[in-house]
MIVORO-159506 format. One line per 5 residues: number of its first residue (from 1); for each residue x, y, z of C-alpha. Coordinates in Angstrom, 2 decimals, m for minus. Layout:
// MIVORO-159506
NUM	X,Y,Z  ...
This chain:
// MIVORO-159506
1	14.14,91.41,69.35  16.83,93.24,67.46  19.57,94.84,69.50  21.92,97.02,67.49  23.16,100.54,67.07
6	23.28,102.82,64.06  26.56,104.35,65.27  29.63,102.89,63.63  32.29,101.59,65.99  35.67,99.93,66.03
11	36.16,96.46,67.46  39.42,95.03,68.67  39.67,92.35,66.03  41.89,90.88,63.38  42.75,87.53,61.87
16	43.57,85.00,64.57  44.12,81.27,64.38  41.55,80.58,67.08  37.96,80.47,65.78  36.20,83.84,65.46
21	33.25,84.82,67.63  29.79,83.90,66.42  28.88,87.34,65.12  31.76,87.18,62.64  31.17,83.63,61.38
26	28.13,82.30,59.57  28.81,78.60,60.18  30.99,76.45,62.40  34.41,75.68,60.96  34.88,71.95,61.51
31	38.55,71.96,60.56  41.33,71.98,63.12  43.72,74.93,63.29  46.88,74.57,61.26  50.18,74.24,63.12
36	51.30,77.54,64.57  53.97,79.17,62.41  55.59,81.22,65.17  54.82,79.54,68.49  51.97,79.25,70.94
41	53.33,81.07,74.00  54.90,84.48,74.58  58.03,82.68,75.81  58.38,80.96,72.44  58.17,84.40,70.84
46	60.93,85.60,73.15  58.63,88.06,74.95  57.42,88.57,78.50  55.59,91.17,80.58  57.96,93.14,82.80
51	57.17,94.21,86.38  55.19,97.19,85.02  53.09,94.98,82.76  54.78,96.14,79.55  55.55,93.60,76.83
56	59.33,93.23,76.37  61.69,91.00,74.43  64.99,89.60,75.68  66.73,92.91,74.97  64.15,94.92,76.90
61	62.57,96.31,73.73  58.83,96.56,73.18  56.71,94.88,70.52  57.34,96.00,66.92  54.82,95.14,64.23
66	56.94,95.69,61.11  59.81,93.21,61.42  59.75,92.20,57.75  59.14,93.77,54.36  56.51,91.08,53.87
71	53.25,92.60,55.11  51.48,89.24,55.32  54.31,87.84,57.45  53.95,90.75,59.88  50.20,90.21,60.08
76	50.55,86.46,60.68  53.13,87.09,63.39  50.88,89.67,65.09  47.90,87.31,64.99  49.87,84.40,66.41
81	51.33,86.55,69.17  47.92,88.01,70.05  46.62,84.46,70.21  49.39,83.48,72.60  48.64,86.55,74.71
86	45.09,85.30,75.34  46.46,82.40,77.38  48.99,84.67,79.09  46.20,86.98,80.30  44.13,83.97,81.40
91	47.10,82.82,83.48  47.50,86.25,85.04  43.83,86.35,86.02  44.40,83.14,87.96  47.97,83.50,89.23
96	48.23,87.26,89.84  44.59,88.16,90.53  43.63,84.97,92.35  40.56,84.31,90.19  39.19,80.84,89.57
101	38.07,79.42,86.23  34.42,78.31,86.09  33.46,76.20,83.07  30.08,76.63,81.41  27.61,75.18,80.73
106	27.68,73.69,84.21  26.55,70.27,82.99  28.99,70.08,80.05  31.48,67.21,79.88  35.19,67.80,79.32
111	34.77,66.45,75.79  32.01,68.98,74.99  32.56,72.44,73.55  32.81,74.61,76.68  33.34,78.21,77.61
116	34.46,79.60,80.94  34.51,82.72,83.08  36.79,83.83,85.90  35.56,84.65,89.39  37.05,85.51,92.77
121	37.02,82.86,95.51  34.32,84.81,97.38  32.10,85.08,94.32  29.24,83.13,95.92  29.87,84.04,99.56
126	30.51,87.81,99.46  27.40,89.47,100.90  28.34,93.07,100.12  29.42,93.90,96.55  30.00,92.11,93.24
131	31.72,93.66,90.21  30.83,92.26,86.77  33.27,92.96,83.89  32.19,92.63,80.25  34.59,93.27,77.34
136	33.72,94.36,73.81  33.36,92.53,70.49  36.04,91.11,68.21  38.84,88.80,69.32  39.30,90.07,72.86
141	38.75,87.48,75.55  38.24,87.48,79.31  40.60,89.90,81.04  41.15,92.15,78.01  39.77,95.54,77.06
146	42.05,95.75,73.99  44.70,93.34,72.76  46.26,96.13,70.67  46.69,98.34,73.71  48.08,95.46,75.78
151	50.68,94.66,73.14  51.72,98.25,72.46  51.31,99.90,75.87  50.82,97.27,78.52  48.50,95.40,80.85
156	47.77,98.46,83.00  46.23,100.24,80.01  44.71,97.41,77.97  43.63,94.70,80.40  40.93,94.42,83.05
161	43.49,93.67,85.76  43.45,97.23,87.24  39.65,96.99,87.62  39.97,93.61,89.31  42.63,94.92,91.68
166	40.57,98.00,92.56  37.54,95.82,93.31  39.48,93.37,95.47  41.10,96.23,97.40  37.57,97.30,98.34
171	36.65,93.81,99.44  34.36,93.18,96.47  33.80,89.90,94.66  34.53,89.84,90.91  33.37,87.92,87.86
176	34.95,88.35,84.40  32.78,87.33,81.44  34.14,85.76,78.25  31.45,86.71,75.75  33.45,86.19,72.53
181	34.36,82.55,73.21  31.46,81.07,71.24  33.09,78.12,69.45  35.46,75.54,70.90  36.90,72.09,70.28
186	34.74,69.08,71.12  35.20,65.32,70.86  32.48,63.11,69.45  31.73,59.64,70.89  33.85,58.05,68.13
191	36.85,60.18,69.13  36.62,62.70,66.29  37.71,66.23,67.26  36.17,69.31,65.66  34.95,72.78,66.50
196	31.44,73.07,67.86  29.13,75.87,68.94  29.13,76.27,72.72  25.72,75.61,74.22  24.22,78.75,75.80
201	27.23,80.80,74.63  26.65,80.89,70.89  26.55,84.70,70.98  27.79,87.31,73.48  24.19,87.97,74.52
206	23.53,84.26,75.16  26.72,83.98,77.17  25.85,86.97,79.33  22.32,85.76,80.04  23.49,82.25,80.93
211	26.15,83.57,83.31  23.61,85.86,84.95  20.90,83.21,85.35  23.12,80.31,86.40  25.97,82.01,88.29
216	25.35,85.64,89.28  21.76,84.98,90.35  23.07,82.56,93.00  25.41,85.07,94.65  24.68,86.81,97.95
221	26.01,90.31,97.14  23.55,93.04,98.08  25.10,95.43,95.54  26.06,94.54,91.98  28.05,96.89,89.74
226	28.66,96.33,86.01  31.46,97.73,83.86  31.05,97.07,80.14  33.08,98.28,77.16  31.86,98.87,73.59
231	29.69,95.90,72.50  29.57,94.92,76.15  27.01,97.71,76.47  24.71,95.79,74.13  25.20,92.64,76.22
236	24.32,94.69,79.31  21.21,96.16,77.71  20.14,92.65,76.73  20.58,91.54,80.36  18.53,94.46,81.63
241	15.80,93.51,79.17  15.83,89.72,79.67  17.07,88.96,83.21  14.14,89.47,85.57  16.18,90.57,88.59
246	18.86,92.61,86.78  17.38,96.06,87.34  16.59,95.18,90.96  20.05,93.89,91.90  22.33,96.13,89.85
251	23.05,99.43,91.57  24.94,101.02,88.69  26.26,100.33,85.19  29.47,102.02,84.03  29.85,101.88,80.25
256	33.00,102.82,78.36  32.23,104.01,74.84  29.28,101.63,74.66  27.62,101.18,71.28  24.18,100.23,72.61
261	21.02,102.06,71.60  17.90,101.47,73.65  15.67,103.08,71.05  16.88,100.66,68.38  16.37,97.61,70.59
266	12.86,98.76,71.46  13.60,98.33,75.15  10.89,98.12,77.76  10.16,101.31,79.67  11.61,99.91,82.90
271	14.92,99.32,81.07  14.95,102.89,79.76  14.18,104.18,83.26  16.98,102.04,84.71  19.56,103.29,82.20
276	18.52,106.89,82.71  18.74,106.48,86.48  21.62,104.06,86.99  23.97,104.09,83.96  26.73,106.40,82.72
281	28.56,105.99,79.42  32.13,107.41,79.40  32.61,108.19,75.71  35.36,109.44,73.42  35.83,113.16,73.96
286	38.58,115.77,74.25  36.78,117.35,77.21  38.35,116.74,80.65  37.60,113.26,81.98  34.20,112.91,83.68
291	32.82,116.10,82.09  29.22,115.77,80.94  29.00,115.79,77.14  26.08,116.13,74.72  27.75,115.88,71.34
296	25.87,112.85,70.05  22.68,113.08,68.10  19.58,113.27,70.25  17.70,109.99,70.39  14.04,109.46,71.07
301	13.30,107.85,74.39  15.49,107.61,77.45  19.06,106.43,77.72  22.07,106.92,79.97  24.06,110.03,80.77
306	27.18,110.67,78.67  30.49,111.75,80.19  33.92,112.26,78.70  36.57,109.58,79.01  39.12,112.31,78.32
311	40.52,110.53,75.27  39.64,110.13,71.59  40.78,106.49,71.34  37.97,103.95,71.63  40.31,101.27,73.01
316	41.61,103.57,75.77  38.28,104.70,77.24  38.14,101.95,79.89  41.62,102.77,81.17  41.09,106.53,81.19
321	37.67,106.39,82.86  38.66,103.93,85.61  39.12,106.42,88.46  35.86,108.20,87.63  34.03,104.86,87.48
326	35.18,103.72,90.92  34.64,107.15,92.46  31.04,106.92,91.26  30.61,103.41,92.65  32.13,104.49,95.98
331	29.73,107.42,96.26  26.76,105.14,95.65  27.85,102.77,98.41  28.56,105.66,100.79  25.11,107.14,100.13
336	23.44,103.79,100.77  25.40,103.32,103.99  24.40,106.79,105.14  20.74,106.12,104.38  20.95,102.81,106.20
341	22.49,104.46,109.27  19.81,107.13,109.20  17.07,104.55,109.18  18.70,102.72,112.08  18.96,105.96,114.07
346	15.30,106.70,113.46  14.35,103.21,114.56
């Protein structure tokens, strides 16, 4: 089944020293990465995130791309720094947000090519609500909406941390997917190290389906909410189509400038009905945030409602739509609680 969209879209990508996601690479690169030219941590670059989550150097200045007249030098420096930032965000998910790293596949050895996700300590035990976060395509990894926005504006605008904090404040469990980590280092029995395709995570769609079937399916949460950005909407549509219990367990899907197209993926009718009933896509628009918009071409078949993210920058839609997303989720829970109380009163 082909899942794609005719609408062009931007991905948060560029040339990085870590291997590219599967959709951007036709075969596995068996060579090891060359020695980093600039450093492997933000500290080695002389940068840190201040108490407001803004990237600063030792003088308190922000990140500047053009530090040399050599364009290729500036690009290599940006790529290396963005690569270092991946690990910095991973650390913040664990140290600041209290999430735990779960390696997948579950039966993989430490010497195998492995991926991982991040989940709250109550991921399996929380009986009320679970929030699932899915980033877009390109070189973003778990915890990021946009590396460019993180580097130029800060973690509050470009990372998933505000979503995680909002969920935990409500007492919800959280899981953060890592759909673009498709290739990783592995060691063969003779001790040779090379990059290998990660089993069950060779594509974003494979990763999402494995995480749903092996991890999310075993949780106790009565309500599941999904937030997905850009290509994450395609991963979500794939889940709705392939995971048997997805449309039963998920109460609502909040998309931020998703690039999915149900008509192009030839989705089953129950998937179309689910998206029409339970999904909203906050898209690029100059209209006030959360305003209903109809500026896209009309598509045959059903799909989700479109609302304005209040911004014309693809990478900023998740940040700008956040309050509207959680207000919607809160209303759904309140309505269910009210219905439940009404049924108890009648009984």
